[in-house]
N, C-alpha and C positions, 0 to 999 in steps of 0.2 A: 121300269124298262125304258126309260128315256121315251123315244117318240111312238113306241109301240107298246101300247098296253094290253094285256092279254088275262082274262080269267075264264077259269074252266068250271062248270057246273053240268055235271054229270058228262054227257057226250055235248053239250053245247058249249059253244066258244064265244064269248062277247068281246069286242075288240074296238079300241079307240084309238085313232090314228090321227096325226097331222102329216100331212104328205110332203109339206114345206121344210120340217124340221130337220137337223142334220140327225141321220141316224148312224149307225153302227158303222164305225171309220171316220166318223167325224166330217163328212162332205155335205156340202149343201147344196140343193140344187138350184142352179141359175137359169136366167134366160126369161123374156120377158112373158111366154106362154106359161111356163112352170108358174111364175108369180101371180099369174091372173087366175089359175086353176086351183083355187082353194076353197071351192063347192063342196058342200057336201056329198054329192051325187060322186063326185072324182073320188073323196075318200072312201066312200062306199064301193066302187069300182075297184080300188086297188085292192081292198080288202076281199072281195069276192074271189080274185086271183090268188093272193098273198096267203089268205087264211088256209086253203088247203096244202099249200106248201110248208106253213108253219106246223099244220096239225099232223101230217105225214112224216114229217123229217122229226128222226129220233133226237133226243137232246144229246148234244156233243158231251164226250166225257174223255177223260185220258185214260188209257189202257196202256201197259208197258209190255212189250213183248220179250224181255229178258231182263236178268237180276240186275244187269249193268245199268238199265234204263231208269230202274226203280228209285234210284239215289236223285233222279232228276224231276220227280213227279211234283214237289212243291213249286218249283220254278217254272216249270214247262206248263204247269196247270192252269197258271195265272192267264193264257190266252183261250183257253177252252174255256173257263169259267165266264169269260165275256161272253162267249159265243153262246154258251148256253143259256144265259140270261135273254138272250134275243130268240132263241128257239125252243121256248118251252111248249113240249109236246110229247106226247105219250111213247115209250119206248118200243122197238120192235122188239120180239123175242129172240134169243140167240140163235135159235132154230132156223128162224128165218134168212140167215146168212148162209150165202153160198160158200163157206169156205172148206167145204168137202167134196165139191164138185166143180164142174166147169160151167161159164156162163153162156146162156144161148147164143149171145152176140159180143164181140169185144165190147168192154167197158172204155168209159173216157179216160179212165186211171192207165197211168203208165207204170210198167214193171221195170225198173232201171238195175242193170249189174254193171261192176266195171269191165272195161272192154278187155277181151282176151288177146288180141292180135299184137299187142304192144304193151310195154311196162314202163312206167314212171314213177316219180316219187308220190306225185298228186295221184294216179290210180291207185297205187297201194294204200292209200288212207281211205278208198272208197268202200263202201259196203253195199250189198242189195238191199232195194227198198221201194216200195210203192208209193208213189207221188200222184195227186190229183188237184184238179181245180175246177170249177166251172168258169165258163165265159162270161164275162161282165165282173169277176169277182177279183180281179187284179193281177190276171195271168201272165202278162206279158212283164210285169215287175218280178213276179215269181219265178219265172225261167231265165230271167236276167241275173237274178241272183244266184241260181242254182249254176248257170254257166260260169260264173265267176268262181264257184266253187269248185265245181270238177274240173273245168279247164284251166284254171290258174291264171286268168285274164278276163277282163271286162269285154262284155258283148260289143259294146261301142266300139273299142279299140280295132274290131274285126272290119269295119266298114262294111258290114254285110248287108246285102238288101236281097229279099225274097221276092217271089216263094221259092222253095219251102219256106216258112217263116221259124222264127224261133221256137214257136209253139210245138213244133214237129220234131220231139226228140230223137225219132229215128234218123234224123238228117244227119249223113256221117259228114257231109260238108261244113257243119259247125260242130255237132258233138263227137268228137274223136275219142274221148276218154272213157265213154260210157255206151252200153248197147241197150236200147229201149224198144219195147214191144207195148202195144195196148194189152192189159191184163184180160185173159180169157180163165185162167186158171186160177182159181183162189184157193187151193188145198193147201198152199204155202204160205198163205196171208200172215197167219199169228207167226210165222218163223221168222217173218222182216219185219223191220220198222217201218212206219208208214206216215203218212202228211197228207193234210185234205185242207184246202182252203176255201173257205165259204164267204158270204156275204149276206147282209139282212135283205130279204125278198123284196120288200117294198124299195128299197133303194136301185136294187139290182134291176126290177122292171123299169123303172124311170131312166137308169143309166142307158138299157138296152134300147129304148124309144130314142132317147137323145142321139146314139151314135149309128142307129139303123134305119129308123123309119119316120124321124120326125119330119114336121111341116115347118118349123121353126127355124129354117135356115133358108138362104136364098140360093144357096150352090148345092147341086146333087151330091150324094154321097154315096159311097158304094153299096151300101144295102137296099138303096130305096127302090131299083127295079127288080132285085132278088127278093127282100123278103116280104116288102107289102104284098104283091101276090101270093106269095107262099101263105102268110097268115090269113089272107081271105079267103084263099081256098079251102084252108083247115076249117074256118069258120063255117063254111059250107054256104049253099045257095039259100039258106034260110036265113041268112044274117041280112039285117038291113043297112049294114054300114059299105060304103065304097070310097075308092081312095079319092084324094085331093089330087087335081092334075092341074090346078091353075099356074104352078109354076114351074112347068114344063116337066116335072117327074111325078111319077106317084108317091104319094107320102100320105102320113095319118096324124091327125090331132091327137094329141094325148087323149082326150077324153073317146075317140072314137077307139083309138090304139087299146085302151083298158077294155073298153065294151068287146072288142074282138076276142081279146084275150080270155075275158069271162065266157064267151059263147064257146070257144074251144074246151075249156075247162069242163064246161058244163055238160059238154057231149063226150067227155071222157077221152079227147083227142089230146092231150097234153103231152102225151108220150112221143107224138109225132112232131114235136115244136123243133125248130133248129135249137143248137146246144146254146143260143144267147138268150132265148127264151124258156129253156127247159127247166122244170122245178127241180131245186138242187136234190130233193129225193129220188130223183129218177135219173140223177147223171152219178157223182162219185159215190152216194150211198144206196145205189139200185141193187146191188149185189152184197154189200157189207153195211150195217148201220154205223153211224158214227161213234157210238160208245167202243166200237172194236178197233178204232185206229188210234195209233201211238199217239199223232197230235192232229187236232181240229182247232184252225184259228182263222182269223180273218188277216188280211193284208197288212192292217194297221196294228195287228196285236204287238204290245210291247216287247214280247219275247219272239215275235214270229221269225226272224233272221236265225237265232241262236238255235230255235227249235228245228228248221230246216236242216242246219248244221248236224245237229244231233242226229237225225234221222238216217243223212247220206253219208256219215263222217265214222269211222271208227273210234277215233278218239278226240271227238270235239270238246273244246274246253268250256264248259258249263258252269265254271265258277264264278263267272262276272254276267249274270243274266241282268237284264235292264241296262246294260252298259253297251251301247253300240249295239244293241240286239233287234232294232226296228227295221223293217224293210223300207217304208216311207214314211 
């Protein structure tokens, strides 16, 4: 399983990890801080946080919602097989899915339908779909590719600056050919095709640290004053971790960050984490397990782009999978 090895014995999971090895997606952590933190303690802390995510996340699998999609099983499933090998965990019973009811609160998933207020050739090719990605899973790249598909032009050609950002699919300033809302009613989920983007939990944990709370920078970043206090507050008064302030802004070293996350998980508060740190089984798969989604893939999956097209377009050409099908 590459950088993440996992073996299940009964209800126990033994895991070995190399936090500096390239994980799913082929990215390698960089920066002086990470390269120095290859101590066993760091690996242990990563596993304290990542293992619950792996254990609770059902194995991604490809399911088709229509007879038309069945012919694409073999090619599209290449993406999900890669994901499944990295997310070895017990499957949730299908009875746990909320496909016959409304969720208590909106999901991070988007329900997308063609816009009804005007028609053009692009809109005529679109079909209803459920789309979802976790933060720090390649969401910006996903939505830029979706924008090109549904709007018929590149996002960069818009010279658009937010907020709202491209991630807000209900923003009609950008998304004119679709109508989107956060999904609350899962009763029609099986009637629509669906697409979910995932990422290796260990890689995602480090990525969130680097982009939001790291001390391995001399310049303040947007998340420092927002996310550092939030994480420490969730860890509670019993936490022995305090933020560094010697650089003029609050930040956390990698080891302290991982300790804070493990403390939050140990107290059962992971569901209150910001979306950048929220476990993936509490995000896209909170209401419906991966096995019920049409496509579950990573941003670097070999067929990620073609799979996305097959979900949102009525007549996507799937005959040349692996040929120009990568997003990044």
